[in-house]
C-alpha positions as CSV (number, residue, x, y, z in Angstrom):
1,M,0.0,0.0,0.0
2,N,1.2,3.5,-0.8
3,S,2.7,4.9,2.4
4,N,1.1,8.3,2.0
5,L,-2.3,6.6,1.5
6,F,-1.7,4.5,4.6
7,R,-1.0,7.7,6.6
8,V,-4.2,9.3,5.4
9,I,-6.3,6.3,6.3
10,A,-4.6,6.0,9.7
11,G,-5.1,9.7,10.4
12,A,-8.8,9.4,9.5
13,A,-9.2,6.4,11.8
14,T,-7.6,8.3,14.6
15,L,-10.0,11.3,14.1
16,L,-13.0,9.0,14.0
17,S,-11.9,7.2,17.1
18,A,-11.4,10.5,18.9
19,A,-14.9,11.7,17.8
20,L,-16.5,8.5,19.1
21,L,-14.7,8.6,22.5
22,T,-15.1,12.3,23.1
23,P,-18.4,13.2,24.8
24,P,-20.6,15.9,23.2
25,A,-19.7,19.4,24.3
26,N,-23.0,20.0,26.0
27,A,-22.5,16.9,28.2
28,K,-19.9,19.0,30.1
29,G,-22.6,21.5,30.9
30,P,-22.8,25.2,29.9
31,D,-19.5,27.1,29.9
32,S,-21.1,29.8,31.9
33,L,-24.5,30.7,33.4
34,A,-23.6,34.4,33.6
35,D,-25.9,35.5,30.8
36,L,-28.8,33.5,32.1
37,S,-28.3,34.8,35.6
38,T,-28.2,38.4,34.3
39,Q,-31.4,37.8,32.3
40,V,-33.5,36.5,35.2
41,S,-32.1,37.9,38.5
42,D,-33.9,41.2,38.5
43,A,-37.2,39.4,38.5
44,V,-36.3,37.5,41.7
45,V,-37.1,39.2,45.0
46,N,-36.5,38.9,48.7
47,I,-39.5,38.7,50.9
48,S,-39.7,39.8,54.5
49,A,-42.8,38.6,56.3
50,T,-43.6,40.1,59.7
51,Q,-46.1,38.6,62.2
52,T,-47.2,39.8,65.6
53,I,-46.5,37.3,68.4
54,D,-48.1,37.3,71.8
55,P,-45.4,36.2,74.2
56,R,-47.9,34.6,76.5
57,H,-49.1,32.3,73.6
58,A,-45.8,31.8,71.8
59,K,-44.1,28.5,71.4
60,G,-40.6,27.3,70.8
61,A,-38.0,29.9,70.3
62,D,-40.5,32.7,70.5
63,A,-41.9,31.6,73.8
64,G,-41.2,33.6,76.9
65,P,-42.8,33.6,80.4
66,G,-46.5,33.1,80.1
67,L,-49.4,30.7,79.6
68,P,-50.8,28.8,76.7
69,P,-54.0,30.0,75.0
70,G,-57.1,29.1,77.0
71,A,-55.1,28.2,80.1
72,P,-57.5,28.1,83.1
73,F,-55.6,30.8,85.0
74,D,-54.9,33.0,81.9
75,D,-57.7,35.6,82.6
76,L,-57.0,35.4,86.4
77,F,-53.4,36.4,86.0
78,E,-54.3,39.2,83.6
79,E,-56.8,40.6,86.1
80,F,-54.3,40.2,88.9
81,F,-51.7,42.3,87.1
82,K,-54.2,45.0,86.1
83,R,-55.4,45.2,89.7
84,R,-51.9,45.4,91.0
85,Q,-51.0,48.2,88.6
86,G,-54.1,50.1,89.5
87,Q,-53.1,50.0,93.2
88,G,-49.6,51.2,92.5
89,G,-48.2,47.8,93.5
90,G,-45.4,48.1,91.0
91,A,-46.1,44.7,89.4
92,P,-44.3,44.2,86.0
93,D,-46.3,44.9,82.9
94,L,-48.0,42.0,81.1
95,P,-45.9,40.6,78.3
96,R,-46.5,42.8,75.3
97,P,-47.0,41.5,71.8
98,R,-43.9,41.8,69.6
99,K,-43.0,41.4,66.0
100,S,-41.1,38.5,64.5
101,S,-39.8,38.5,60.9
102,S,-39.0,35.6,58.5
103,L,-37.2,35.8,55.2
104,G,-37.9,34.0,51.9
105,S,-37.8,34.5,48.2
106,G,-40.3,35.1,45.4
107,F,-40.4,36.2,41.7
108,V,-42.3,38.6,39.5
109,I,-44.6,37.1,36.8
110,D,-46.4,40.2,35.8
111,P,-44.7,43.6,35.3
112,S,-47.7,45.3,36.9
113,G,-46.6,43.8,40.3
114,I,-47.8,40.2,40.6
115,I,-45.4,38.1,42.7
116,I,-45.3,34.4,43.5
117,T,-43.9,32.8,46.6
118,N,-44.6,29.9,48.9
119,N,-47.6,30.0,51.3
120,H,-45.4,29.0,54.2
121,V,-43.2,32.1,53.6
122,I,-46.0,34.5,54.3
123,A,-48.3,32.4,56.5
124,E,-49.8,34.3,59.4
125,A,-48.0,37.4,58.3
126,T,-49.4,40.8,59.3
127,E,-47.1,42.7,57.1
128,I,-45.2,41.7,53.9
129,Q,-42.3,43.7,52.3
130,V,-40.8,42.9,49.0
131,I,-37.2,43.9,48.3
132,F,-35.9,44.1,44.8
133,T,-32.3,43.8,43.5
134,D,-32.0,47.6,43.1
135,G,-32.8,48.1,46.8
136,Q,-36.4,49.2,46.2
137,K,-38.8,48.1,49.0
138,L,-42.5,47.8,48.4
139,K,-45.4,46.7,50.7
140,A,-47.3,43.7,49.4
141,E,-50.9,42.5,49.8
142,I,-52.0,38.9,49.5
143,I,-54.3,38.2,46.6
144,G,-54.7,34.5,47.4
145,K,-52.9,31.6,48.9
146,D,-53.2,27.8,48.9
147,Q,-51.7,25.5,51.5
148,K,-52.2,22.3,49.5
149,V,-49.5,23.2,46.9
150,D,-47.9,25.8,49.2
151,V,-48.2,28.8,46.9
152,A,-49.2,32.4,47.5
153,V,-49.9,35.3,45.1
154,L,-48.9,38.8,46.2
155,R,-49.4,42.2,44.6
156,V,-47.2,45.3,44.9
157,K,-47.8,48.7,43.3
158,P,-44.6,49.8,41.5
159,E,-44.1,53.2,40.0
160,K,-42.8,51.6,36.7
161,P,-43.2,48.2,35.2
162,L,-41.1,45.4,36.8
163,K,-38.9,42.9,35.3
164,A,-40.9,39.7,35.0
165,V,-40.3,36.0,34.1
166,K,-42.7,33.4,32.8
167,F,-43.5,29.8,33.6
168,G,-42.3,27.1,31.2
169,D,-43.6,23.6,30.6
170,S,-42.2,21.6,33.5
171,D,-43.4,18.3,31.8
172,K,-40.7,18.8,29.2
173,S,-37.9,18.8,31.8
174,R,-35.9,15.6,31.9
175,V,-33.7,14.1,34.5
176,G,-30.2,15.4,33.8
177,D,-31.3,18.8,32.4
178,W,-29.4,21.8,33.8
179,V,-31.3,24.1,36.1
180,L,-30.6,27.4,37.9
181,A,-32.0,28.3,41.4
182,V,-32.1,32.0,42.4
183,G,-33.1,33.2,45.9
184,N,-32.3,34.6,49.3
185,P,-30.5,31.9,51.3
186,F,-30.1,32.7,55.0
187,G,-31.1,36.4,54.2
188,L,-27.8,37.0,52.3
189,G,-29.6,38.5,49.3
190,G,-29.8,37.4,45.7
191,S,-27.8,34.2,45.2
192,V,-27.5,31.9,42.2
193,T,-26.8,28.2,42.4
194,A,-26.8,25.6,39.6
195,G,-27.4,21.9,39.2
196,I,-29.5,19.4,37.3
197,V,-32.9,17.8,37.6
198,S,-32.1,14.8,39.8
199,A,-35.6,13.2,39.7
200,R,-39.2,13.9,38.8
201,N,-42.6,13.2,40.4
202,R,-41.1,12.9,43.9
203,N,-43.6,12.2,46.7
204,I,-42.3,13.5,50.0
205,D,-45.6,13.2,51.8
206,S,-46.1,16.9,52.3
207,G,-49.5,17.1,50.8
208,P,-52.1,15.4,48.5
209,Y,-50.6,16.7,45.3
210,D,-46.9,15.9,45.7
211,N,-45.0,15.5,42.5
212,Y,-41.9,17.5,43.1
213,I,-38.9,18.1,40.9
214,Q,-35.8,17.0,42.8
215,T,-32.6,19.0,42.1
216,D,-29.0,19.1,43.4
217,A,-28.8,22.8,42.9
218,A,-28.0,24.2,46.4
219,I,-31.3,25.3,48.1
220,N,-31.1,26.5,51.7
221,K,-33.3,28.2,54.3
222,G,-34.5,31.5,52.7
223,N,-34.6,30.0,49.2
224,S,-38.3,29.0,49.7
225,G,-40.6,30.6,47.2
226,G,-37.8,31.3,44.7
227,P,-37.8,30.1,41.1
228,L,-36.0,27.2,39.5
229,F,-35.1,28.1,35.9
230,N,-34.4,26.0,32.9
231,M,-31.7,27.1,30.5
232,D,-34.2,29.1,28.5
233,G,-34.9,31.3,31.5
234,D,-38.4,29.9,32.1
235,V,-39.6,29.0,35.6
236,I,-40.1,25.3,35.7
237,G,-40.6,25.1,39.5
238,I,-40.9,26.9,42.8
239,N,-38.2,25.9,45.3
240,T,-40.1,24.7,48.3
241,A,-38.3,22.1,50.5
242,I,-35.0,20.4,51.2
243,L,-34.1,17.0,52.7
244,S,-31.3,17.7,55.1
245,P,-30.1,16.2,58.4
246,S,-28.0,19.3,59.0
247,G,-30.4,22.0,58.1
248,G,-28.3,23.1,55.1
249,S,-28.1,21.9,51.6
250,V,-26.9,18.4,51.0
251,G,-27.9,18.4,47.3
252,I,-31.5,17.2,47.7
253,G,-33.9,20.0,47.1
254,F,-37.5,19.9,45.9
255,A,-39.4,22.3,43.7
256,T,-43.1,22.3,42.9
257,P,-43.5,21.9,39.2
258,A,-44.8,24.9,37.1
259,N,-47.5,22.7,35.6
260,T,-48.8,21.9,39.0
261,V,-48.8,25.4,40.4
262,S,-49.8,27.5,37.3
263,P,-53.5,26.5,37.3
264,V,-53.7,27.2,41.0
265,I,-52.1,30.6,40.5
266,D,-54.6,31.4,37.8
267,Q,-57.5,30.6,40.2
268,L,-56.0,32.7,43.0
269,R,-55.6,35.6,40.6
270,N,-59.1,35.3,39.2
271,F,-61.1,34.4,42.3
272,G,-58.8,34.9,45.3
273,E,-59.4,31.2,46.1
274,T,-59.0,27.8,44.7
275,R,-61.7,25.9,42.7
276,R,-60.5,22.3,42.4
277,G,-62.5,19.4,41.0
278,W,-64.0,16.9,43.4
279,L,-64.9,13.3,42.8
280,G,-66.0,12.5,46.4
281,V,-64.1,9.3,47.1
282,R,-61.5,8.4,49.6
283,I,-58.8,6.3,48.0
284,Q,-56.1,3.9,49.2
285,K,-52.9,2.6,47.7
286,I,-52.9,-0.9,46.2
287,D,-50.1,-3.1,47.4
288,D,-49.2,-6.5,46.0
289,S,-51.3,-8.4,48.6
290,I,-54.4,-6.3,47.8
291,A,-53.8,-6.7,44.1
292,E,-53.7,-10.4,44.5
293,S,-56.9,-10.4,46.6
294,L,-58.7,-8.4,43.8
295,N,-57.2,-10.5,41.0
296,L,-55.6,-7.4,39.5
297,G,-52.4,-9.1,38.5
298,T,-50.0,-6.2,39.1
299,A,-50.6,-3.5,41.6
300,R,-52.3,-0.6,39.8
301,G,-55.1,1.9,40.0
302,A,-56.6,3.6,43.0
303,L,-58.7,1.6,45.5
304,V,-61.9,3.3,46.6
305,A,-61.9,3.0,50.4
306,G,-65.0,5.1,50.9
307,V,-67.6,7.2,49.0
308,D,-68.8,10.5,50.4
309,E,-72.5,10.7,50.7
310,R,-72.5,14.3,49.4
311,G,-70.1,13.8,46.6
312,P,-70.5,13.3,42.8
313,A,-69.3,9.7,42.9
314,K,-72.2,8.5,45.0
315,P,-75.1,9.2,42.5
316,A,-72.8,8.0,39.6
317,G,-72.7,4.6,41.3
318,L,-69.1,4.2,42.5
319,K,-68.7,2.0,45.6
320,A,-66.1,1.1,48.2
321,G,-64.0,-1.7,46.7
322,D,-64.0,-0.3,43.1
323,V,-60.5,0.1,41.6
324,I,-60.3,3.3,39.5
325,V,-57.9,2.6,36.5
326,K,-58.7,5.5,34.3
327,F,-59.9,9.1,34.8
328,D,-61.0,11.3,31.9
329,G,-59.0,9.1,29.5
330,K,-55.8,9.1,31.5
331,P,-54.5,5.9,33.1
332,I,-54.2,5.7,36.9
333,K,-51.0,3.8,37.5
334,E,-51.0,4.4,41.2
335,A,-53.3,5.9,43.8
336,S,-51.5,9.2,44.0
337,D,-52.2,10.0,40.3
338,L,-55.9,10.3,40.9
339,P,-56.1,13.3,43.3
340,K,-53.8,15.4,41.0
341,L,-55.9,14.7,37.9
342,V,-59.2,15.3,39.7
343,A,-58.0,18.6,41.3
344,A,-56.8,19.9,37.9
345,T,-60.1,19.2,36.2
346,P,-62.6,22.1,36.0
347,V,-65.5,22.1,38.4
348,G,-68.8,21.0,36.7
349,R,-67.2,19.1,33.9
350,E,-68.6,15.7,33.0
351,I,-65.8,13.1,32.8
352,E,-65.6,9.3,32.3
353,V,-64.3,7.2,35.2
354,V,-63.3,3.6,34.4
355,F,-63.0,1.2,37.3
356,L,-62.8,-2.5,38.0
357,R,-65.6,-4.2,40.0
358,G,-65.8,-7.9,40.5
359,G,-63.2,-8.4,37.8
360,K,-65.2,-6.5,35.2
361,E,-64.4,-3.1,33.7
362,V,-67.1,-0.5,34.3
363,T,-67.4,3.0,32.9
364,K,-69.4,5.8,34.6
365,T,-69.9,9.5,33.8
366,V,-69.4,11.8,36.7
367,K,-70.1,15.5,36.9
368,L,-67.3,16.9,39.1
369,G,-68.2,19.0,42.2
370,R,-66.0,21.6,43.9
371,L,-63.5,20.2,46.5
372,E,-63.7,23.3,48.7
373,D,-67.6,22.9,48.9
374,G,-67.1,19.3,50.0
375,E,-64.6,20.2,52.6
376,K,-66.9,22.9,54.1
377,A,-69.9,20.4,54.2
378,A,-67.7,17.8,55.9
379,A,-66.6,20.3,58.5
380,R,-70.2,21.1,59.3
381,D,-71.5,17.6,59.8
382,G,-68.4,15.8,61.0
383,G,-67.5,14.2,57.7
384,K,-69.9,11.3,57.1
385,E,-68.6,8.8,54.7
386,T,-70.4,5.7,53.5
387,D,-71.3,2.2,52.6
388,S,-71.7,-1.1,54.6
389,E,-73.8,-4.1,57.3
390,P,-74.4,-6.0,61.0
391,G,-74.2,-9.1,63.1
392,A,-71.9,-14.2,69.5
393,P,-68.2,-13.8,69.5
394,Q,-66.1,-16.0,67.0
395,S,-62.5,-16.0,66.0
396,A,-61.1,-15.8,62.4
397,L,-57.8,-14.6,60.9
398,G,-56.5,-14.0,64.4
399,L,-59.4,-11.6,65.2
400,E,-62.0,-12.1,67.9
401,L,-65.2,-10.7,66.4
402,S,-68.5,-9.6,68.1
403,K,-71.7,-8.1,67.0
404,L,-71.8,-4.3,67.2
405,S,-73.7,-3.5,70.4
406,D,-74.3,-0.4,72.5
407,D,-71.9,-1.7,75.1
408,L,-69.1,-2.2,72.6
409,R,-69.9,1.1,71.0
410,A,-69.5,2.9,74.3
411,R,-66.4,0.8,75.3
412,F,-64.5,1.5,72.2
413,Q,-66.0,5.0,71.5
414,I,-67.4,4.0,68.1
415,K,-69.4,6.8,66.6
416,D,-73.0,6.5,65.5
417,T,-71.9,6.9,61.9
418,V,-70.6,3.3,62.1
419,K,-74.0,1.6,61.8
420,T,-73.0,-2.0,60.9
421,G,-70.2,-4.5,61.1
422,L,-68.4,-6.7,63.6
423,V,-66.3,-5.2,66.3
424,I,-62.7,-6.5,66.7
425,T,-62.4,-7.1,70.4
426,R,-59.0,-8.9,70.4
427,V,-56.1,-9.3,68.0
428,D,-53.8,-12.3,68.3
429,P,-50.3,-10.7,68.5
430,R,-48.8,-13.6,66.5
431,S,-51.2,-13.2,63.6
432,D,-50.8,-11.5,60.2
433,A,-53.7,-9.2,61.3
434,A,-51.5,-7.9,64.1
435,E,-48.7,-7.4,61.5
436,K,-51.1,-5.4,59.5
437,R,-51.8,-3.2,62.5
438,L,-55.5,-4.2,63.0
439,Q,-56.6,-3.1,66.5
440,P,-59.3,-3.8,69.0
441,G,-62.1,-1.3,68.6
442,E,-62.0,-1.3,64.8
443,V,-65.0,-2.6,63.0
444,L,-64.9,-5.3,60.3
445,L,-67.4,-4.3,57.5
446,E,-66.6,-6.6,54.6
447,I,-64.6,-9.7,53.6
448,N,-63.6,-9.9,49.9
449,Q,-66.2,-7.2,49.1
450,E,-69.1,-9.0,50.8
451,T,-70.7,-7.6,53.9
452,V,-70.5,-9.6,57.2
453,A,-73.8,-10.1,59.0
454,D,-72.6,-11.8,62.2
455,P,-69.4,-13.5,63.5
456,T,-70.5,-16.9,62.3
457,D,-70.9,-15.5,58.8
458,A,-67.4,-14.1,58.9
459,V,-66.0,-17.6,59.8
460,K,-67.9,-19.2,56.9
461,K,-66.5,-16.7,54.5
462,I,-62.9,-17.3,55.6
463,K,-63.4,-21.1,55.4
464,A,-64.7,-20.6,51.8
465,L,-61.6,-18.7,50.9
466,K,-59.4,-21.4,52.3
467,D,-61.3,-24.1,50.4
468,A,-60.9,-22.1,47.2
469,G,-57.2,-22.0,47.7
470,K,-57.0,-18.2,48.3
471,K,-53.9,-16.9,50.1
472,T,-55.4,-13.7,51.3
473,A,-58.6,-12.1,52.5
474,L,-59.4,-8.5,51.6
475,L,-61.0,-6.8,54.6
476,V,-62.8,-3.5,54.8
477,V,-62.3,-2.1,58.3
478,A,-63.6,1.1,59.9
479,N,-62.1,3.0,62.8
480,G,-64.2,4.4,65.6
481,Q,-64.6,7.7,63.6
482,G,-66.1,5.8,60.6
483,D,-63.1,6.1,58.3
484,T,-62.6,3.0,56.3
485,H,-59.6,1.3,54.8
486,F,-58.7,-2.0,53.1
487,V,-56.4,-4.6,54.6
488,A,-55.2,-7.8,52.9
489,V,-54.7,-10.5,55.6
490,T,-53.1,-13.9,55.0
491,V,-55.6,-16.7,55.3
492,E,-54.1,-19.2,57.8
């Protein structure tokens, strides 16, 4: 082979090898975030929230000498001090209310003066001050706030339009995407940190609609309410929480996704309150044992543990024991999916709910109510819930079961709303029922979606399951307040 030709081929092979082994330039991350930081920082604000604290009723670090609210001698001591002062006794003044401030972050979404932050940043505040990067300070009023997704909408009145940022589509964010967090950590003022999206749809058990973006961008105390930006300068989340044994950033921070919070912000701006969809069911997660009991195959869907008597699901025909697998055309892979979808659906809209009952798929049309109306009604009448039926002591599944009687109702403080079922009077500590935390005083309502009329009936049903080769029995159990839940117990 011609030596010059060989050198050309060898050189080409070397270049190709280098190209294959060298990672793409963007895999190293952006060379600088300075331009992005300059672009968005003026729209990020510091928030100082002041609340008035009564030292007599304060707790923790704010507590001084005094008494808790409603203490039996509270009024007595106040009257004593007043009387002493009136007689010139020189008694010390009563503890006076004082102000306490907390710091957080926020960001402008409308040049006219609309600012977003976390609800917990301004909760109980009597005065809110917004501080801008140029040192300008403006007093803010609360337009609306929502505890469930921890967001608040504020308004200031600037002399000229403010620098604003907009929300992006958080659903397009991928694990590994670069992000920028801007805020006010520890009251230091505007600070920028960078990282990546570490995970999506995180549930940290902080509320019913958890689906946080997890990031390793440093987030500390004071960053709450600040924005999490993508590389286009759009807000894809509100920095809300951190996981930290030390109190400082360890690289695990959580932001509420823009697509979760944007509809709530729109409602707060338009109505000053939230207007979430309401189905009127109480649901429960399906684990492998419950899935086996219901012949679902794999664990999926949301198990209806109770149906609200006042809710839309009741007239539509949904019952406890149904497994909702699809809502408005969207699959329900796990129970936590359902509340988010329902809440985001407009009040009054008719939607299709697909559920499994007795192994068959059923579709019902439900006209959604308003969650806030349901909550108010529940507060008025103590929160009635639903469905079930009644029944000489017998033992089954490690449980001693007795008919529901006035004596047992009084002994275990079972409310009148629990009208039927068998009272669990003893739990064998060696049984699977004990492992599943069943307790005396709870009421057994159903076994494998069949009501139990008396203890003998319950024993027969368990024997039938054994004879059929079933490994578990699916129980519906109510506590003394009437709240029901499903428990899969091994058939021994």
